[in-house]
PyMOL Python script that loads the backbone (N, CA, C, O; Angstrom):
from pymol import cmd

cmd.read_pdbstr("""\
ATOM      1  N   MET A   1     110.398  77.212  95.088  1.00  0.00           N
ATOM      2  CA  MET A   1     110.076  77.001  96.480  1.00  0.00           C
ATOM      3  C   MET A   1     108.943  75.967  96.554  1.00  0.00           C
ATOM      4  O   MET A   1     107.938  76.087  95.853  1.00  0.00           O
ATOM      5  N   ASP A   2     109.112  74.963  97.399  1.00  0.00           N
ATOM      6  CA  ASP A   2     108.104  73.927  97.573  1.00  0.00           C
ATOM      7  C   ASP A   2     106.927  74.452  98.372  1.00  0.00           C
ATOM      8  O   ASP A   2     107.049  75.415  99.129  1.00  0.00           O
ATOM      9  N   ARG A   3     105.789  73.805  98.191  1.00  0.00           N
ATOM     10  CA  ARG A   3     104.612  74.164  98.975  1.00  0.00           C
ATOM     11  C   ARG A   3     104.864  73.861 100.442  1.00  0.00           C
ATOM     12  O   ARG A   3     105.420  72.816 100.780  1.00  0.00           O
ATOM     13  N   ASN A   4     104.455  74.773 101.310  1.00  0.00           N
ATOM     14  CA  ASN A   4     104.627  74.548 102.742  1.00  0.00           C
ATOM     15  C   ASN A   4     103.429  75.025 103.555  1.00  0.00           C
ATOM     16  O   ASN A   4     103.512  75.124 104.779  1.00  0.00           O
ATOM     17  N   VAL A   5     102.313  75.321 102.885  1.00  0.00           N
ATOM     18  CA  VAL A   5     101.091  75.744 103.567  1.00  0.00           C
ATOM     19  C   VAL A   5      99.969  74.801 103.142  1.00  0.00           C
ATOM     20  O   VAL A   5      99.659  74.690 101.956  1.00  0.00           O
ATOM     21  N   GLY A   6      99.371  74.132 104.105  1.00  0.00           N
ATOM     22  CA  GLY A   6      98.282  73.208 103.789  1.00  0.00           C
ATOM     23  C   GLY A   6      97.414  72.957 104.998  1.00  0.00           C
ATOM     24  O   GLY A   6      97.703  73.424 106.100  1.00  0.00           O
ATOM     25  N   GLY A   7      96.366  72.226 104.782  1.00  0.00           N
ATOM     26  CA  GLY A   7      95.482  71.811 105.866  1.00  0.00           C
ATOM     27  C   GLY A   7      94.847  72.968 106.604  1.00  0.00           C
ATOM     28  O   GLY A   7      94.384  73.938 106.002  1.00  0.00           O
ATOM     29  N   ALA A   8      94.833  72.845 107.937  1.00  0.00           N
ATOM     30  CA  ALA A   8      94.202  73.853 108.787  1.00  0.00           C
ATOM     31  C   ALA A   8      94.904  75.200 108.652  1.00  0.00           C
ATOM     32  O   ALA A   8      94.251  76.241 108.729  1.00  0.00           O
ATOM     33  N   ASP A   9      96.208  75.200 108.454  1.00  0.00           N
ATOM     34  CA  ASP A   9      96.959  76.442 108.284  1.00  0.00           C
ATOM     35  C   ASP A   9      96.402  77.232 107.106  1.00  0.00           C
ATOM     36  O   ASP A   9      96.206  78.443 107.204  1.00  0.00           O
ATOM     37  N   ARG A  10      96.152  76.562 106.019  1.00  0.00           N
ATOM     38  CA  ARG A  10      95.619  77.223 104.822  1.00  0.00           C
ATOM     39  C   ARG A  10      94.219  77.778 105.074  1.00  0.00           C
ATOM     40  O   ARG A  10      93.908  78.899 104.671  1.00  0.00           O
ATOM     41  N   HIS A  11      93.385  76.994 105.737  1.00  0.00           N
ATOM     42  CA  HIS A  11      92.025  77.456 106.025  1.00  0.00           C
ATOM     43  C   HIS A  11      92.026  78.653 106.975  1.00  0.00           C
ATOM     44  O   HIS A  11      91.235  79.581 106.805  1.00  0.00           O
ATOM     45  N   LEU A  12      92.900  78.635 107.963  1.00  0.00           N
ATOM     46  CA  LEU A  12      92.994  79.762 108.888  1.00  0.00           C
ATOM     47  C   LEU A  12      93.524  81.015 108.194  1.00  0.00           C
ATOM     48  O   LEU A  12      93.114  82.128 108.526  1.00  0.00           O
ATOM     49  N   ARG A  13      94.420  80.844 107.247  1.00  0.00           N
ATOM     50  CA  ARG A  13      94.916  81.995 106.486  1.00  0.00           C
ATOM     51  C   ARG A  13      93.800  82.604 105.640  1.00  0.00           C
ATOM     52  O   ARG A  13      93.694  83.827 105.545  1.00  0.00           O
ATOM     53  N   ILE A  14      92.975  81.769 105.032  1.00  0.00           N
ATOM     54  CA  ILE A  14      91.856  82.270 104.234  1.00  0.00           C
ATOM     55  C   ILE A  14      90.883  83.031 105.123  1.00  0.00           C
ATOM     56  O   ILE A  14      90.471  84.145 104.798  1.00  0.00           O
ATOM     57  N   LEU A  15      90.522  82.425 106.246  1.00  0.00           N
ATOM     58  CA  LEU A  15      89.591  83.069 107.168  1.00  0.00           C
ATOM     59  C   LEU A  15      90.169  84.378 107.710  1.00  0.00           C
ATOM     60  O   LEU A  15      89.482  85.400 107.737  1.00  0.00           O
ATOM     61  N   GLY A  16      91.423  84.345 108.139  1.00  0.00           N
ATOM     62  CA  GLY A  16      92.063  85.558 108.653  1.00  0.00           C
ATOM     63  C   GLY A  16      92.163  86.651 107.606  1.00  0.00           C
ATOM     64  O   GLY A  16      91.965  87.827 107.911  1.00  0.00           O
ATOM     65  N   GLY A  17      92.471  86.270 106.375  1.00  0.00           N
ATOM     66  CA  GLY A  17      92.553  87.248 105.293  1.00  0.00           C
ATOM     67  C   GLY A  17      91.219  87.916 105.017  1.00  0.00           C
ATOM     68  O   GLY A  17      91.154  89.127 104.808  1.00  0.00           O
ATOM     69  N   ILE A  18      90.156  87.124 105.017  1.00  0.00           N
ATOM     70  CA  ILE A  18      88.821  87.679 104.790  1.00  0.00           C
ATOM     71  C   ILE A  18      88.431  88.619 105.929  1.00  0.00           C
ATOM     72  O   ILE A  18      87.883  89.695 105.690  1.00  0.00           O
ATOM     73  N   VAL A  19      88.713  88.212 107.161  1.00  0.00           N
ATOM     74  CA  VAL A  19      88.395  89.049 108.321  1.00  0.00           C
ATOM     75  C   VAL A  19      89.169  90.371 108.254  1.00  0.00           C
ATOM     76  O   VAL A  19      88.598  91.437 108.486  1.00  0.00           O
ATOM     77  N   LEU A  20      90.455  90.301 107.939  1.00  0.00           N
ATOM     78  CA  LEU A  20      91.251  91.525 107.861  1.00  0.00           C
ATOM     79  C   LEU A  20      90.789  92.440 106.726  1.00  0.00           C
ATOM     80  O   LEU A  20      90.737  93.657 106.900  1.00  0.00           O
ATOM     81  N   LEU A  21      90.457  91.874 105.582  1.00  0.00           N
ATOM     82  CA  LEU A  21      89.960  92.707 104.488  1.00  0.00           C
ATOM     83  C   LEU A  21      88.619  93.333 104.852  1.00  0.00           C
ATOM     84  O   LEU A  21      88.353  94.484 104.503  1.00  0.00           O
ATOM     85  N   GLY A  22      87.778  92.584 105.549  1.00  0.00           N
ATOM     86  CA  GLY A  22      86.508  93.142 106.007  1.00  0.00           C
ATOM     87  C   GLY A  22      86.703  94.244 107.033  1.00  0.00           C
ATOM     88  O   GLY A  22      85.994  95.250 107.003  1.00  0.00           O
ATOM     89  N   SER A  23      87.654  94.070 107.940  1.00  0.00           N
ATOM     90  CA  SER A  23      87.898  95.102 108.950  1.00  0.00           C
ATOM     91  C   SER A  23      88.521  96.348 108.328  1.00  0.00           C
ATOM     92  O   SER A  23      88.395  97.442 108.879  1.00  0.00           O
ATOM     93  N   ALA A  24      89.183  96.197 107.200  1.00  0.00           N
ATOM     94  CA  ALA A  24      89.754  97.359 106.519  1.00  0.00           C
ATOM     95  C   ALA A  24      88.666  98.292 106.006  1.00  0.00           C
ATOM     96  O   ALA A  24      88.912  99.482 105.813  1.00  0.00           O
ATOM     97  N   LEU A  25      87.481  97.770 105.788  1.00  0.00           N
ATOM     98  CA  LEU A  25      86.373  98.612 105.340  1.00  0.00           C
ATOM     99  C   LEU A  25      85.952  99.607 106.422  1.00  0.00           C
ATOM    100  O   LEU A  25      85.462 100.694 106.115  1.00  0.00           O
ATOM    101  N   ARG A  26      86.145  99.234 107.685  1.00  0.00           N
ATOM    102  CA  ARG A  26      85.734 100.088 108.797  1.00  0.00           C
ATOM    103  C   ARG A  26      86.876 100.931 109.356  1.00  0.00           C
ATOM    104  O   ARG A  26      86.632 101.934 110.026  1.00  0.00           O
ATOM    105  N   ALA A  27      88.111 100.537 109.089  1.00  0.00           N
ATOM    106  CA  ALA A  27      89.271 101.240 109.646  1.00  0.00           C
ATOM    107  C   ALA A  27      89.559 102.505 108.847  1.00  0.00           C
ATOM    108  O   ALA A  27      89.031 102.710 107.755  1.00  0.00           O
ATOM    109  N   ARG A  28      90.406 103.338 109.420  1.00  0.00           N
ATOM    110  CA  ARG A  28      90.816 104.583 108.754  1.00  0.00           C
ATOM    111  C   ARG A  28      92.330 104.719 108.840  1.00  0.00           C
ATOM    112  O   ARG A  28      92.964 104.176 109.745  1.00  0.00           O
ATOM    113  N   GLY A  29      92.887 105.437 107.907  1.00  0.00           N
ATOM    114  CA  GLY A  29      94.309 105.764 107.939  1.00  0.00           C
ATOM    115  C   GLY A  29      95.218 104.559 107.841  1.00  0.00           C
ATOM    116  O   GLY A  29      95.028 103.675 107.005  1.00  0.00           O
ATOM    117  N   PHE A  30      96.231 104.544 108.732  1.00  0.00           N
ATOM    118  CA  PHE A  30      97.229 103.482 108.705  1.00  0.00           C
ATOM    119  C   PHE A  30      96.615 102.124 109.016  1.00  0.00           C
ATOM    120  O   PHE A  30      97.057 101.115 108.468  1.00  0.00           O
ATOM    121  N   GLY A  31      95.605 102.075 109.883  1.00  0.00           N
ATOM    122  CA  GLY A  31      94.938 100.817 110.218  1.00  0.00           C
ATOM    123  C   GLY A  31      94.321 100.160 108.994  1.00  0.00           C
ATOM    124  O   GLY A  31      94.353  98.939 108.846  1.00  0.00           O
ATOM    125  N   ARG A  32      93.757 100.989 108.118  1.00  0.00           N
ATOM    126  CA  ARG A  32      93.156 100.470 106.883  1.00  0.00           C
ATOM    127  C   ARG A  32      94.230  99.868 105.977  1.00  0.00           C
ATOM    128  O   ARG A  32      94.060  98.772 105.445  1.00  0.00           O
ATOM    129  N   VAL A  33      95.324 100.585 105.809  1.00  0.00           N
ATOM    130  CA  VAL A  33      96.407 100.107 104.947  1.00  0.00           C
ATOM    131  C   VAL A  33      97.009  98.824 105.508  1.00  0.00           C
ATOM    132  O   VAL A  33      97.258  97.874 104.766  1.00  0.00           O
ATOM    133  N   ALA A  34      97.242  98.798 106.816  1.00  0.00           N
ATOM    134  CA  ALA A  34      97.829  97.618 107.449  1.00  0.00           C
ATOM    135  C   ALA A  34      96.914  96.406 107.308  1.00  0.00           C
ATOM    136  O   ALA A  34      97.381  95.307 107.009  1.00  0.00           O
ATOM    137  N   ALA A  35      95.603  96.603 107.524  1.00  0.00           N
ATOM    138  CA  ALA A  35      94.650  95.497 107.402  1.00  0.00           C
ATOM    139  C   ALA A  35      94.570  95.001 105.960  1.00  0.00           C
ATOM    140  O   ALA A  35      94.498  93.796 105.722  1.00  0.00           O
ATOM    141  N   LEU A  36      94.582  95.917 105.007  1.00  0.00           N
ATOM    142  CA  LEU A  36      94.543  95.520 103.592  1.00  0.00           C
ATOM    143  C   LEU A  36      95.775  94.708 103.209  1.00  0.00           C
ATOM    144  O   LEU A  36      95.664  93.667 102.562  1.00  0.00           O
ATOM    145  N   LEU A  37      96.948  95.189 103.613  1.00  0.00           N
ATOM    146  CA  LEU A  37      98.179  94.467 103.271  1.00  0.00           C
ATOM    147  C   LEU A  37      98.246  93.103 103.944  1.00  0.00           C
ATOM    148  O   LEU A  37      98.561  92.104 103.297  1.00  0.00           O
ATOM    149  N   ALA A  38      97.950  93.058 105.236  1.00  0.00           N
ATOM    150  CA  ALA A  38      98.011  91.789 105.959  1.00  0.00           C
ATOM    151  C   ALA A  38      96.990  90.795 105.406  1.00  0.00           C
ATOM    152  O   ALA A  38      97.303  89.616 105.244  1.00  0.00           O
ATOM    153  N   GLY A  39      95.780  91.257 105.118  1.00  0.00           N
ATOM    154  CA  GLY A  39      94.752  90.383 104.562  1.00  0.00           C
ATOM    155  C   GLY A  39      95.136  89.853 103.193  1.00  0.00           C
ATOM    156  O   GLY A  39      94.928  88.679 102.888  1.00  0.00           O
ATOM    157  N   ALA A  40      95.701  90.734 102.369  1.00  0.00           N
ATOM    158  CA  ALA A  40      96.113  90.318 101.031  1.00  0.00           C
ATOM    159  C   ALA A  40      97.241  89.293 101.091  1.00  0.00           C
ATOM    160  O   ALA A  40      97.247  88.329 100.326  1.00  0.00           O
ATOM    161  N   VAL A  41      98.189  89.497 101.993  1.00  0.00           N
ATOM    162  CA  VAL A  41      99.314  88.553 102.125  1.00  0.00           C
ATOM    163  C   VAL A  41      98.797  87.189 102.591  1.00  0.00           C
ATOM    164  O   VAL A  41      99.214  86.157 102.065  1.00  0.00           O
ATOM    165  N   LEU A  42      97.895  87.180 103.569  1.00  0.00           N
ATOM    166  CA  LEU A  42      97.351  85.902 104.041  1.00  0.00           C
ATOM    167  C   LEU A  42      96.608  85.167 102.929  1.00  0.00           C
ATOM    168  O   LEU A  42      96.781  83.960 102.760  1.00  0.00           O
ATOM    169  N   LEU A  43      95.782  85.888 102.170  1.00  0.00           N
ATOM    170  CA  LEU A  43      95.053  85.243 101.075  1.00  0.00           C
ATOM    171  C   LEU A  43      95.995  84.756  99.977  1.00  0.00           C
ATOM    172  O   LEU A  43      95.787  83.684  99.409  1.00  0.00           O
ATOM    173  N   LEU A  44      97.022  85.536  99.679  1.00  0.00           N
ATOM    174  CA  LEU A  44      97.975  85.135  98.647  1.00  0.00           C
ATOM    175  C   LEU A  44      98.745  83.881  99.053  1.00  0.00           C
ATOM    176  O   LEU A  44      98.890  82.955  98.255  1.00  0.00           O
ATOM    177  N   THR A  45      99.238  83.847 100.291  1.00  0.00           N
ATOM    178  CA  THR A  45      99.993  82.673 100.724  1.00  0.00           C
ATOM    179  C   THR A  45      99.099  81.433 100.810  1.00  0.00           C
ATOM    180  O   THR A  45      99.565  80.316 100.590  1.00  0.00           O
ATOM    181  N   ALA A  46      97.831  81.625 101.126  1.00  0.00           N
ATOM    182  CA  ALA A  46      96.902  80.487 101.141  1.00  0.00           C
ATOM    183  C   ALA A  46      96.629  80.000  99.720  1.00  0.00           C
ATOM    184  O   ALA A  46      96.530  78.797  99.481  1.00  0.00           O
ATOM    185  N   ALA A  47      96.507  80.932  98.784  1.00  0.00           N
ATOM    186  CA  ALA A  47      96.197  80.561  97.399  1.00  0.00           C
ATOM    187  C   ALA A  47      97.349  79.816  96.730  1.00  0.00           C
ATOM    188  O   ALA A  47      97.128  78.826  96.032  1.00  0.00           O
ATOM    189  N   VAL A  48      98.564  80.285  96.939  1.00  0.00           N
ATOM    190  CA  VAL A  48      99.707  79.648  96.269  1.00  0.00           C
ATOM    191  C   VAL A  48     100.337  78.549  97.121  1.00  0.00           C
ATOM    192  O   VAL A  48     101.213  77.824  96.648  1.00  0.00           O
ATOM    193  N   GLN A  49      99.906  78.422  98.354  1.00  0.00           N
ATOM    194  CA  GLN A  49     100.376  77.402  99.296  1.00  0.00           C
ATOM    195  C   GLN A  49     101.881  77.480  99.543  1.00  0.00           C
ATOM    196  O   GLN A  49     102.537  76.465  99.779  1.00  0.00           O
ATOM    197  N   ARG A  50     102.407  78.681  99.487  1.00  0.00           N
ATOM    198  CA  ARG A  50     103.833  78.896  99.755  1.00  0.00           C
ATOM    199  C   ARG A  50     103.973  80.120 100.647  1.00  0.00           C
ATOM    200  O   ARG A  50     103.352  81.153 100.395  1.00  0.00           O
ATOM    201  N   CYS A  51     104.787  80.004 101.686  1.00  0.00           N
ATOM    202  CA  CYS A  51     105.021  81.119 102.588  1.00  0.00           C
ATOM    203  C   CYS A  51     106.519  81.222 102.853  1.00  0.00           C
ATOM    204  O   CYS A  51     107.111  80.289 103.395  1.00  0.00           O
ATOM    205  N   PRO A  52     107.145  82.346 102.479  1.00  0.00           N
ATOM    206  CA  PRO A  52     108.575  82.493 102.695  1.00  0.00           C
ATOM    207  C   PRO A  52     108.955  82.490 104.183  1.00  0.00           C
ATOM    208  O   PRO A  52     110.033  82.017 104.542  1.00  0.00           O
ATOM    209  N   VAL A  53     108.087  83.007 105.040  1.00  0.00           N
ATOM    210  CA  VAL A  53     108.384  83.010 106.477  1.00  0.00           C
ATOM    211  C   VAL A  53     108.389  81.573 107.006  1.00  0.00           C
ATOM    212  O   VAL A  53     109.259  81.209 107.797  1.00  0.00           O
ATOM    213  N   ASN A  54     107.428  80.760 106.574  1.00  0.00           N
ATOM    214  CA  ASN A  54     107.427  79.345 106.965  1.00  0.00           C
ATOM    215  C   ASN A  54     108.699  78.657 106.480  1.00  0.00           C
ATOM    216  O   ASN A  54     109.286  77.853 107.205  1.00  0.00           O
ATOM    217  N   ALA A  55     109.126  78.968 105.257  1.00  0.00           N
ATOM    218  CA  ALA A  55     110.322  78.349 104.704  1.00  0.00           C
ATOM    219  C   ALA A  55     111.560  78.722 105.530  1.00  0.00           C
ATOM    220  O   ALA A  55     112.399  77.867 105.814  1.00  0.00           O
ATOM    221  N   LEU A  56     111.670  79.987 105.912  1.00  0.00           N
ATOM    222  CA  LEU A  56     112.811  80.418 106.723  1.00  0.00           C
ATOM    223  C   LEU A  56     112.802  79.769 108.103  1.00  0.00           C
ATOM    224  O   LEU A  56     113.854  79.440 108.651  1.00  0.00           O
ATOM    225  N   ALA A  57     111.603  79.589 108.660  1.00  0.00           N
ATOM    226  CA  ALA A  57     111.486  79.000 109.996  1.00  0.00           C
ATOM    227  C   ALA A  57     111.514  77.474 109.964  1.00  0.00           C
ATOM    228  O   ALA A  57     111.596  76.837 111.014  1.00  0.00           O
ATOM    229  N   GLY A  58     111.445  76.880 108.769  1.00  0.00           N
ATOM    230  CA  GLY A  58     111.440  75.423 108.654  1.00  0.00           C
ATOM    231  C   GLY A  58     110.100  74.808 108.989  1.00  0.00           C
ATOM    232  O   GLY A  58     110.034  73.630 109.339  1.00  0.00           O
ATOM    233  N   VAL A  59     109.019  75.587 108.889  1.00  0.00           N
ATOM    234  CA  VAL A  59     107.677  75.100 109.194  1.00  0.00           C
ATOM    235  C   VAL A  59     107.040  74.587 107.903  1.00  0.00           C
ATOM    236  O   VAL A  59     107.090  75.251 106.867  1.00  0.00           O
ATOM    237  N   ASP A  60     106.443  73.400 107.979  1.00  0.00           N
ATOM    238  CA  ASP A  60     105.787  72.801 106.824  1.00  0.00           C
ATOM    239  C   ASP A  60     104.485  72.155 107.285  1.00  0.00           C
ATOM    240  O   ASP A  60     104.509  71.155 108.002  1.00  0.00           O
ATOM    241  N   THR A  61     103.349  72.720 106.878  1.00  0.00           N
ATOM    242  CA  THR A  61     102.053  72.180 107.281  1.00  0.00           C
ATOM    243  C   THR A  61     101.352  71.461 106.133  1.00  0.00           C
ATOM    244  O   THR A  61     100.166  71.145 106.225  1.00  0.00           O
ATOM    245  N   CYS A  62     102.080  71.208 105.067  1.00  0.00           N
ATOM    246  CA  CYS A  62     101.527  70.562 103.883  1.00  0.00           C
ATOM    247  C   CYS A  62     101.733  69.051 103.964  1.00  0.00           C
ATOM    248  O   CYS A  62     102.847  68.583 104.198  1.00  0.00           O
ATOM    249  N   ARG A  63     100.655  68.292 103.771  1.00  0.00           N
ATOM    250  CA  ARG A  63     100.780  66.833 103.758  1.00  0.00           C
ATOM    251  C   ARG A  63     101.392  66.380 102.437  1.00  0.00           C
ATOM    252  O   ARG A  63     101.438  67.146 101.475  1.00  0.00           O
ATOM    253  N   ALA A  64     101.851  65.159 102.393  1.00  0.00           N
ATOM    254  CA  ALA A  64     102.521  64.626 101.198  1.00  0.00           C
ATOM    255  C   ALA A  64     101.636  64.711  99.955  1.00  0.00           C
ATOM    256  O   ALA A  64     102.133  65.057  98.883  1.00  0.00           O
ATOM    257  N   GLY A  65     100.355  64.410 100.063  1.00  0.00           N
ATOM    258  CA  GLY A  65      99.454  64.454  98.915  1.00  0.00           C
ATOM    259  C   GLY A  65      99.171  65.849  98.408  1.00  0.00           C
ATOM    260  O   GLY A  65      98.803  66.020  97.246  1.00  0.00           O
ATOM    261  N   GLU A  66      99.339  66.862  99.265  1.00  0.00           N
ATOM    262  CA  GLU A  66      99.097  68.253  98.878  1.00  0.00           C
ATOM    263  C   GLU A  66     100.292  68.878  98.173  1.00  0.00           C
ATOM    264  O   GLU A  66     100.173  69.961  97.600  1.00  0.00           O
ATOM    265  N   ARG A  67     101.439  68.211  98.207  1.00  0.00           N
ATOM    266  CA  ARG A  67     102.653  68.764  97.638  1.00  0.00           C
ATOM    267  C   ARG A  67     102.690  68.720  96.118  1.00  0.00           C
ATOM    268  O   ARG A  67     103.424  69.482  95.490  1.00  0.00           O
ATOM    269  N   LEU A  68     101.916  67.846  95.538  1.00  0.00           N
ATOM    270  CA  LEU A  68     101.968  67.674  94.087  1.00  0.00           C
ATOM    271  C   LEU A  68     101.480  68.931  93.393  1.00  0.00           C
ATOM    272  O   LEU A  68     100.476  69.527  93.783  1.00  0.00           O
ATOM    273  N   GLU A  69     102.199  69.317  92.368  1.00  0.00           N
ATOM    274  CA  GLU A  69     101.797  70.471  91.573  1.00  0.00           C
ATOM    275  C   GLU A  69     100.574  70.084  90.747  1.00  0.00           C
ATOM    276  O   GLU A  69     100.452  68.934  90.325  1.00  0.00           O
ATOM    277  N   PRO A  70      99.670  71.033  90.514  1.00  0.00           N
ATOM    278  CA  PRO A  70      98.500  70.716  89.689  1.00  0.00           C
ATOM    279  C   PRO A  70      98.940  70.366  88.270  1.00  0.00           C
ATOM    280  O   PRO A  70      99.894  70.946  87.752  1.00  0.00           O
ATOM    281  N   GLY A  71      98.258  69.437  87.655  1.00  0.00           N
ATOM    282  CA  GLY A  71      98.641  68.981  86.324  1.00  0.00           C
ATOM    283  C   GLY A  71      97.955  69.746  85.213  1.00  0.00           C
ATOM    284  O   GLY A  71      97.193  69.168  84.439  1.00  0.00           O
ATOM    285  N   TRP A  72      98.213  71.028  85.128  1.00  0.00           N
ATOM    286  CA  TRP A  72      97.596  71.833  84.079  1.00  0.00           C
ATOM    287  C   TRP A  72      98.355  71.690  82.834  1.00  0.00           C
ATOM    288  O   TRP A  72      97.998  72.291  81.821  1.00  0.00           O
TER     289      TRP A  72
END
""", "prot")
cmd.dss("prot")
cmd.show_as("cartoon", "prot")
cmd.util.cbc("prot")
cmd.orient("prot")
């Protein structure tokens, strides 16, 4: 799967993930689990720059220069 998360989308996912993980510290029960899962998914998709939902919807926020795989 090609990268499809970049730019502002990636930064907003990181910020949203951190906020949700922080709010999970104060939540209880199902709210805590939901916040943990949603926060983890946002951080994961930001880290790997791939989102299956974006791919299904045909959304691509990655610029041409961001598409290159790291040369490890």
